[in-house]
N, C-alpha and C positions, 0 to 999 in steps of 0.2 A: 582878753583874759576872761576865763570862765569863773564866774563867782556865784553861780546859782547855788542856793542852799541844798544841802544833802541831809537825808535822814540817817543819823548815825547808826541806828539799829539795822537799817536796810543794808548799808555798806558793809558793816561788820559781818552780817549774815552771809552776804554774797561772797565776800573774800574768803570766809571760812569754808563755805560750801564747796567752792571750786578750786581753792588753793592758789589764788592769783597773787597773794600778797608778796611773794618772792619773785614775781615775773620780771621786774625791771633789772634783776641781777644778771639776766642772760646776756650773751654776746650776739652780735650780728652774725648772720649766717656766713660760714666760711667757704671760700671758693679757691681751689688750687688752679694755678695758671701754668701752662706749659706751651712750648713752641716746637713745631715739627717742620723740618725742611723737606718737603715732598718733591720739589722740582729737582731732577737728577743733577743739573749743573751746579746747583747750590749744595746739594747733599755731598757731592764728590769734591767740592772745593776745599772743605775744611777737614784735615786729618783727624782732628778731635771734634767731630760734629756734635756730639752730645754736650760737650762743654760750651760750645757756641750757642746751642739751643737753650741751655740753662741760663746763660747770660742774657740772651734775648728775652727769655721768660721773665727775668727780673725787671727788664725795661717795661714790658707790658703790665706786670703786676704793679709797679710803681705808678704807671699812667692810670690804671684803673683805681688805685687807692686815692689818687688825687681828684678823680673825676666821677666816681660812683660811690658816694659816701654811705649808701644804705647797705653795703655788703663789705666783707673783709676779704682781702686777697693775699695769697702767698704763692711764690714760685715753687713749682715742683714739690708740693706737699701732698703726698698721696693719702694722708689721713683725713682729708676734708671730703665731705660727701658730694659736693658739687665740683665738677671738673670742666675747666674752660681751656680749650686748645686753640691756638692761633697757628694755622697750617699754611705755610707758604707754598702755593700751588698755582696752576694755570687758572685764569678766569674761566675759560672754556675747557673743562677737564677732558672733554671728548676730542679736542683738537689734536692733530698730529703735526701741525705746522710748527716750524722752528721760530716763527714770528708771532708769538702769542703773548698776550698780557699776563703778567704774573702779579699775584697779590695774596693777601692774607685772608683765608677763610676763618670764620670763628665757629667753633662747634661746642655746644653745651651738652654735657652728660649729667643726668640726674638719676638718683636712686629710683628704681622701679618705673622709669619713664623712657620713652624713645628719645634718642639724641636729636638735637635741633642744630641746624647749620645754616649759615648765610655768608655771602661774600661781603667783606667789610672794608678792606684797605688796599688800594692799588699800590704796588711796590715798584713795578716797572711796566710802563705802557708797551704796547706791541712794537712801536718803533724804537724802543730802548731795550728790546728783549735780548740783543746780542752784546750789549755793553758789558764789559768785564765785571765780574762779581766783586773783585777786590779782596783785600785781606780781612781778617777778623775785625780789627778796629774800624776799618772803613765800612764794613757791613753793618756793625752795630750802630755806628754814627748815622748811617743812612736810615736805619729804623727809628732812631731818636728824632731825626729831622722830620720823618713822615708823621710820627705821633704828635710832634709839636704843632702840627698844622691840621690835626684831625679832631673834629668835635666828637664827643663820646655819646651824643644824644641817641644815635641810631642803635648803639649797644644798650643804653639804659631803657629804651622803649622797645627793644628787640628781644634778644635771647635772655638778657638779665632780668627782665620783668617776670620771668617764669621761675625765678628763685625766691621762695618766701623769705621775708626778713624776720619773721617771728612765727611762733606757733601758739601764741597767747596774746591776750589783751583784756582790757577792763571795760565791760559795757557800762554805758551811762544813760540815764533816762532823760535828764533835762539839762542841756540840750541833748537830743538823741544822737548818739554816736559811740565811739570807742576810744579809749585812751591807749596809745601805743606804749610799749615797754621801753621806749628810748626817747631821749631828748632830741629835739630837731637838730640841735647843734651836733650831736653825735652822729646823726645821719647826713650831715652837711645839706640839710633840706630846708627850703623856704616854704612859707605858707603858699597855698594854692596848688600844692602837689596833691595828687589823688592816689588813693589806695583802694584795693579790693580786699574785703575780708570774707573769709569762709567761716560762717558761724554755724555751730551745731545747736539745733533745737532739741531740748529734752522732751520727754513725754512718753506716751505708749510706743510711738515709733520715732526713732532718732533720725533727724534729717539734717543735711548740710546745705546751707543756703548762702549764695554770694550776695554781698552788699558793696556798693560803691560809696566812698566817703571822701569828702574834701578836707584836707588838713587846714585848719583855721587858726591854730596857735598853740599855746602851752596850756596844760591842764593845771588849774588851781581850784580845789574844792572849796566851797563856801565855809564848811566846818571840817577842817582836817581831822582825821582819825588815825589811829595806829596803822590800820590796814591801807588807808589811802596815801599815807605819807610817802611810800616808795615811788608813787606815781606823780607826785608834785613836780611840776616842771617838765613832765614828759609831753610829747606831742598829742594833740587831740584832733581826731578826724570826725567831722560832723556829717550826719546823713540828713540831707535836705533836698527835696521834700521827702516826707515820710513815704515809705513804700505802700503801695495800695494793692490788695488790702494790707493793713498794717498789723502783721503778726508779731513784729519785733518788740514794740512797746510793751504789750501785755506779757510777752515771754520774758523780757528783762525783769519786769515787776515780779514775776513768779520765780526768779532766779533760775530760769530754764534755758539760758543762752551761754554758750562757751565758745570763745574764738579758737578756731583750729589753725588757720594760717592767714598771714597778711602779706599781700604783694603790693609793690609800688608800681602803679600803672602809668602815672605821669609824674615826672620828677623835675621840680624846679630846684636846680643845683645852687648851693651856696659855696662858691669857690674859695672864699676867704676862710671858711671853717675847715676846709680840706687842705688848704695850701701847705700847712706845716705838719700834716698828719704823719708823714713818713719821710725819711731821707731819700734824696734822689739817687736812684740806682744808676751806676755807670759801669757798663761792661760786667755786670754780675756783682760788683762791689757797691759801696755807697760813698757819698761825700756830703 
């Protein structure tokens, strides 16, 4: 618990200057999830392919909601700025063999950025490639079974780490670090997670500088003020050791630092916190 004394006048001035007092009211970044059946024998199997893809997207969205607490997910919601597609395709897309492994590729589309893609989940091995696809319920149950035995860490440390969880934060002098605008419980995050912050330094020339920080606990100011109150209980990420040369400390003292983006680079998941976050999706519905 952080109990170092704060100077009331400094905190009020800082919050007023950069408008951070309302930051904790924001929501986690939203990601839309969709599924695409690219393999012809799967595309052609279902007369209403779009409906099957939508139900499969609900399964992936529910899986992510329970396993990646630092983001919000919704199936087929085109209003969200970040788009995550699970594409059922060949492992070797250039292969023309009928005996090819089939699995889900994951592709992330971000505003003003190039898409990112990687192969994530095997669905049928090469020696299973000609096994019948089955009906809709059988197909969805097979996806659920695969997800039940697949750890999400490669997603959390892969494409999802490139989605910022926030575009603001509160700098802190002692100890040196930043207060996140979320409680750790809300992020299903444990201590020892790491984040990367992109901080903007004011002055004659505005610069954006990255900083790595370790999540060490919850934020509790020694002398709570009106502006600090919204941050009480939020996660705190400490920078240690200090960067050399240390431009951060004097810049915070001059009220010349503003957080632009925060990314989760190493995530220690709290499964208990996420366990009851959303109802389990079953074939596009819930139970």
